[in-house]
DRENDO-1510 file (C-alpha; in Angstrom, 1 decimal, always signed):
<recs>
REC; n; res; u; v; w
REC; 1; MET; -26.2; +63.2; +13.1 .
REC; 2; ILE; -26.9; +66.8; +13.8 .
REC; 3; GLU; -28.1; +67.5; +17.3 .
REC; 4; ALA; -31.4; +69.3; +17.7 .
REC; 5; PRO; -31.0; +72.9; +18.9 .
REC; 6; PHE; -31.6; +74.0; +22.4 .
REC; 7; HIS; -31.1; +77.1; +24.5 .
REC; 8; TYR; -29.6; +75.6; +27.7 .
REC; 9; GLN; -28.2; +72.4; +29.0 .
REC; 10; PHE; -29.0; +71.5; +32.7 .
REC; 11; ARG; -27.0; +68.6; +34.3 .
REC; 12; LEU; -29.1; +66.6; +36.8 .
REC; 13; ILE; -28.3; +63.7; +39.1 .
REC; 14; LEU; -30.8; +61.1; +40.2 .
REC; 15; ILE; -30.2; +59.6; +43.6 .
REC; 16; GLY; -31.9; +57.2; +45.9 .
REC; 17; ASP; -31.7; +53.5; +47.1 .
REC; 18; SER; -31.0; +50.8; +44.6 .
REC; 19; THR; -34.1; +49.5; +42.8 .
REC; 20; VAL; -36.4; +52.3; +43.6 .
REC; 21; GLY; -36.9; +52.9; +39.9 .
REC; 22; LYS; -34.4; +55.4; +38.8 .
REC; 23; SER; -33.3; +53.7; +35.6 .
REC; 24; THR; -36.9; +52.6; +34.6 .
REC; 25; LEU; -38.1; +56.2; +34.9 .
REC; 26; LEU; -35.2; +57.5; +32.9 .
REC; 27; LYS; -35.5; +55.0; +30.2 .
REC; 28; VAL; -39.3; +55.6; +29.9 .
REC; 29; PHE; -38.7; +59.4; +29.9 .
REC; 30; THR; -35.7; +59.4; +27.3 .
REC; 31; THR; -36.8; +56.8; +25.0 .
REC; 32; GLU; -40.6; +56.9; +25.3 .
REC; 33; GLY; -40.3; +53.0; +24.9 .
REC; 34; PRO; -42.5; +50.4; +26.4 .
REC; 35; PHE; -42.2; +49.8; +30.2 .
REC; 36; ILE; -39.8; +47.0; +31.2 .
REC; 37; GLU; -40.8; +45.3; +34.5 .
REC; 38; THR; -37.3; +44.2; +35.5 .
REC; 39; ILE; -34.1; +46.2; +34.8 .
REC; 40; ASP; -30.6; +45.2; +36.1 .
REC; 41; PRO; -29.3; +47.5; +38.9 .
REC; 42; THR; -27.1; +50.4; +37.7 .
REC; 43; VAL; -23.4; +49.7; +38.1 .
REC; 44; GLY; -21.7; +53.0; +38.8 .
REC; 45; VAL; -23.3; +55.7; +36.7 .
REC; 46; ASP; -25.4; +55.7; +33.6 .
REC; 47; PHE; -26.1; +58.7; +31.3 .
REC; 48; PHE; -29.3; +59.7; +29.5 .
REC; 49; ALA; -30.4; +62.9; +27.7 .
REC; 50; ARG; -33.6; +64.6; +26.3 .
REC; 51; ILE; -34.5; +68.0; +25.2 .
REC; 52; VAL; -37.7; +69.4; +26.7 .
REC; 53; ASP; -39.8; +72.5; +26.1 .
REC; 54; ILE; -40.4; +74.6; +29.1 .
REC; 55; LYS; -41.9; +78.0; +29.6 .
REC; 56; ASN; -41.3; +81.0; +27.4 .
REC; 57; ASN; -40.6; +78.6; +24.4 .
REC; 58; ILE; -37.3; +77.7; +26.0 .
REC; 59; LYS; -35.7; +74.5; +24.9 .
REC; 60; VAL; -33.7; +72.7; +27.5 .
REC; 61; LYS; -31.5; +69.7; +27.1 .
REC; 62; LEU; -31.5; +67.7; +30.2 .
REC; 63; GLN; -28.3; +65.7; +30.9 .
REC; 64; LEU; -29.4; +63.0; +33.3 .
REC; 65; TRP; -27.0; +61.0; +35.4 .
REC; 66; ASP; -28.4; +57.8; +36.9 .
REC; 67; THR; -26.4; +56.8; +39.9 .
REC; 68; ALA; -26.2; +53.3; +41.5 .
REC; 69; GLY; -27.8; +53.2; +45.0 .
REC; 70; GLN; -25.5; +50.6; +46.4 .
REC; 71; GLU; -23.2; +51.7; +49.1 .
REC; 72; LYS; -20.1; +50.1; +47.3 .
REC; 73; PHE; -20.6; +52.6; +44.4 .
REC; 74; ARG; -21.1; +55.7; +46.7 .
REC; 75; SER; -17.7; +57.1; +46.1 .
REC; 76; ILE; -18.3; +57.1; +42.3 .
REC; 77; THR; -21.7; +58.8; +42.8 .
REC; 78; ARG; -20.2; +61.5; +45.0 .
REC; 79; SER; -17.8; +62.5; +42.1 .
REC; 80; TYR; -20.8; +63.4; +39.9 .
REC; 81; TYR; -22.5; +65.8; +42.5 .
REC; 82; ARG; -20.3; +68.8; +42.1 .
REC; 83; ASN; -21.2; +69.5; +38.4 .
REC; 84; SER; -24.8; +69.1; +38.8 .
REC; 85; VAL; -27.4; +72.0; +39.1 .
REC; 86; GLY; -30.3; +69.8; +40.3 .
REC; 87; ALA; -30.9; +66.6; +42.2 .
REC; 88; LEU; -33.9; +64.4; +41.9 .
REC; 89; LEU; -34.4; +62.4; +45.1 .
REC; 90; LEU; -36.2; +59.1; +44.3 .
REC; 91; TYR; -38.0; +56.6; +46.5 .
REC; 92; ASP; -40.3; +53.5; +46.0 .
REC; 93; VAL; -43.8; +54.1; +47.6 .
REC; 94; SER; -43.9; +50.3; +48.3 .
REC; 95; LYS; -40.5; +50.4; +50.3 .
REC; 96; ARG; -40.5; +52.2; +53.6 .
REC; 97; ALA; -36.7; +51.9; +53.9 .
REC; 98; SER; -36.2; +53.8; +50.7 .
REC; 99; PHE; -38.2; +56.7; +52.0 .
REC; 100; ASP; -36.6; +56.6; +55.4 .
REC; 101; HIS; -33.1; +56.9; +53.6 .
REC; 102; LEU; -34.2; +60.0; +51.7 .
REC; 103; ILE; -33.0; +62.3; +54.4 .
REC; 104; ASP; -29.5; +60.9; +54.1 .
REC; 105; TRP; -29.5; +61.2; +50.3 .
REC; 106; LEU; -30.6; +64.9; +50.7 .
REC; 107; PHE; -27.9; +65.7; +53.3 .
REC; 108; GLU; -25.2; +64.0; +51.2 .
REC; 109; ALA; -26.3; +65.8; +48.0 .
REC; 110; ARG; -26.3; +69.1; +49.8 .
REC; 111; ARG; -22.9; +68.6; +51.3 .
REC; 112; HIS; -21.3; +67.7; +47.9 .
REC; 113; ILE; -23.2; +70.0; +45.5 .
REC; 114; GLU; -23.3; +73.2; +47.6 .
REC; 115; PRO; -22.4; +76.1; +47.4 .
REC; 116; SER; -23.9; +76.1; +43.8 .
REC; 117; GLY; -27.3; +76.5; +45.1 .
REC; 118; ALA; -28.7; +73.4; +43.4 .
REC; 119; VAL; -32.4; +72.7; +42.9 .
REC; 120; TYR; -33.7; +69.6; +44.7 .
REC; 121; GLN; -37.0; +67.7; +44.1 .
REC; 122; VAL; -38.6; +64.6; +45.6 .
REC; 123; VAL; -40.0; +62.0; +43.3 .
REC; 124; ALA; -42.0; +59.2; +44.4 .
REC; 125; CYS; -41.7; +56.2; +42.1 .
REC; 126; LYS; -44.2; +53.2; +41.5 .
REC; 127; SER; -47.4; +55.0; +42.4 .
REC; 128; ASP; -49.3; +52.3; +40.5 .
REC; 129; LEU; -48.5; +49.8; +43.3 .
REC; 130; GLU; -51.5; +51.1; +45.4 .
REC; 131; THR; -52.1; +47.8; +47.1 .
REC; 132; GLU; -48.4; +47.6; +48.2 .
REC; 133; ARG; -48.1; +51.2; +49.2 .
REC; 134; GLU; -46.2; +52.0; +52.5 .
REC; 135; ILE; -45.9; +55.8; +52.1 .
REC; 136; SER; -48.8; +57.9; +51.6 .
REC; 137; THR; -49.0; +60.8; +49.2 .
REC; 138; GLU; -49.4; +63.2; +52.2 .
REC; 139; GLU; -46.2; +61.8; +53.9 .
REC; 140; GLY; -44.1; +62.3; +50.9 .
REC; 141; GLN; -45.5; +65.8; +50.4 .
REC; 142; ALA; -44.9; +66.6; +54.1 .
REC; 143; PHE; -41.3; +65.6; +53.8 .
REC; 144; ALA; -40.7; +67.8; +50.7 .
REC; 145; ASP; -42.6; +70.7; +52.3 .
REC; 146; PHE; -40.4; +70.5; +55.5 .
REC; 147; HIS; -37.3; +70.8; +53.4 .
REC; 148; ASN; -38.8; +73.4; +51.2 .
REC; 149; ILE; -38.5; +71.4; +47.9 .
REC; 150; LYS; -41.0; +70.2; +45.2 .
REC; 151; PHE; -42.7; +66.9; +45.3 .
REC; 152; ILE; -44.3; +64.7; +42.7 .
REC; 153; GLU; -45.5; +61.0; +42.5 .
REC; 154; THR; -44.8; +59.1; +39.4 .
REC; 155; SER; -45.3; +55.7; +37.6 .
REC; 156; ALA; -43.1; +54.6; +34.8 .
REC; 157; LYS; -45.5; +51.8; +34.1 .
REC; 158; THR; -48.5; +54.0; +33.5 .
REC; 159; MET; -46.5; +57.0; +32.5 .
REC; 160; LYS; -48.1; +59.1; +35.3 .
REC; 161; ASN; -46.3; +62.4; +35.6 .
REC; 162; VAL; -43.1; +61.1; +34.2 .
REC; 163; ASP; -42.6; +64.0; +31.8 .
REC; 164; ILE; -44.1; +66.5; +34.2 .
REC; 165; ALA; -41.4; +65.5; +36.9 .
REC; 166; PHE; -38.5; +66.4; +34.7 .
REC; 167; LYS; -40.1; +69.6; +33.2 .
REC; 168; MET; -41.0; +70.7; +36.8 .
REC; 169; ILE; -37.3; +70.6; +38.0 .
REC; 170; ALA; -36.2; +72.2; +34.7 .
REC; 171; GLU; -38.5; +75.1; +35.1 .
REC; 172; GLN; -37.4; +75.6; +38.7 .
REC; 173; ILE; -33.7; +75.9; +37.5 .
REC; 174; TYR; -34.7; +78.2; +34.7 .
REC; 175; ASP; -36.5; +80.5; +37.1 .
REC; 176; LYS; -33.3; +80.6; +39.3 .
REC; 177; LEU; -31.2; +81.3; +36.3 .
REC; 178; LYS; -33.4; +84.1; +35.1 .
REC; 179; ALA; -33.3; +85.6; +38.5 .
REC; 180; GLY; -29.5; +85.6; +38.6 .
REC; 181; LYS; -29.1; +82.9; +41.2 .
REC; 182; PHE; -26.7; +80.9; +39.1 .
REC; 183; LYS; -23.3; +82.1; +37.7 .
REC; 184; LEU; -22.4; +80.5; +34.5 .
REC; 185; SER; -18.7; +79.5; +34.1 .
REC; 186; ASP; -16.6; +77.4; +31.8 .
REC; 187; GLU; -15.4; +75.5; +34.9 .
REC; 188; TRP; -18.8; +74.2; +36.0 .
REC; 189; ASP; -21.1; +71.9; +33.9 .
REC; 190; GLY; -24.3; +72.3; +35.9 .
REC; 191; ILE; -25.6; +74.8; +33.3 .
REC; 192; LYS; -24.3; +75.3; +29.8 .
REC; 193; VAL; -25.7; +77.8; +27.1 .
REC; 194; GLY; -26.7; +75.7; +24.1 .
REC; 195; HIS; -27.0; +76.5; +20.4 .
REC; 196; PHE; -30.0; +77.6; +18.6 .
REC; 197; GLY; -29.1; +78.6; +15.1 .
REC; 198; THR; -30.4; +82.1; +14.2 .
REC; 199; ASN; -33.1; +82.2; +16.8 .
REC; 200; PRO; -33.7; +85.9; +17.7 .
REC; 201; LEU; -33.8; +85.0; +21.3 .
REC; 202; LEU; -30.2; +84.4; +21.4 .
REC; 203; SER; -27.2; +86.6; +20.6 .
REC; 204; PRO; -24.4; +85.3; +18.4 .
REC; 205; SER; -22.0; +84.9; +21.4 .
REC; 206; LEU; -24.4; +82.5; +23.1 .
REC; 207; THR; -22.8; +79.3; +22.1 .
REC; 208; SER; -21.4; +76.5; +24.0 .
REC; 209; ASN; -17.8; +76.9; +22.8 .
REC; 210; GLY; -15.6; +78.4; +25.5 .
REC; 211; ASN; -17.2; +81.8; +26.1 .
REC; 212; SER; -15.8; +83.7; +29.0 .
REC; 213; ARG; -17.8; +84.2; +32.2 .
REC; 214; THR; -18.4; +87.9; +31.5 .
REC; 215; ASN; -19.7; +87.1; +28.1 .
REC; 216; HIS; -22.1; +84.4; +29.4 .
REC; 217; ARG; -23.6; +86.8; +32.1 .
REC; 218; THR; -24.1; +89.5; +29.6 .
REC; 219; SER; -25.6; +87.2; +26.9 .
REC; 220; VAL; -27.8; +85.5; +29.6 .
REC; 221; ALA; -29.3; +88.9; +30.7 .
REC; 222; SER; -29.8; +89.9; +27.1 .
REC; 223; LEU; -31.7; +86.6; +26.4 .
REC; 224; PHE; -34.1; +87.2; +29.1 .
REC; 225; MET; -34.7; +90.9; +28.1 .
REC; 226; LYS; -35.4; +89.7; +24.6 .
REC; 227; ALA; -37.6; +86.8; +25.7 .
REC; 228; GLU; -39.8; +89.2; +27.7 .
REC; 229; ILE; -40.3; +91.5; +24.8 .
REC; 230; ASN; -41.1; +88.6; +22.3 .
REC; 231; ASN; -43.6; +87.0; +24.7 .
</recs>
């Protein structure tokens, strides 16, 4: 099976307490299948992927790592931080403890991901459970604002903001990449240049096959210049 073309691959990690809705959100987003009320807790780490369209007609393949929230799997989760360019911090709006633990997840992510300058985003799950809500929208937003990161509420059951949540963090990463905040490297899997056939936005050297750091930087800059001219 031939893989659909894309300009970049961004590796993201989803973190948060067990049963907050990470797996359900991912399965709805990547398969666009029906909502399943009960899903077994993740054991270790699961992998998902989907290509999304963001600004400037850029196609991004999101490589999504769903991590187990239980303490006994924490050492496995930590090994996936370093090669991530972004982290989605999830909590359940009907479970106060999952929100209270968000600060611990954020500090742990920053400790293991930095100094790559990763992008973080708070995602509130199960916003359809209004009668069981324990964390208001305003409280979730205030937490994100205090830590200078984006915030969004979602519901896998109603599909509210599911696609938007992932596109939002993808566009933040793309903006930082365009501004030169990330240095592409063969030794780092956070961002990889994809393949897009003969698309005029991409130079021939912009492939995912072992390019040097210098070639990556030059090609990325060239890509942005061409994108601005063509848009």
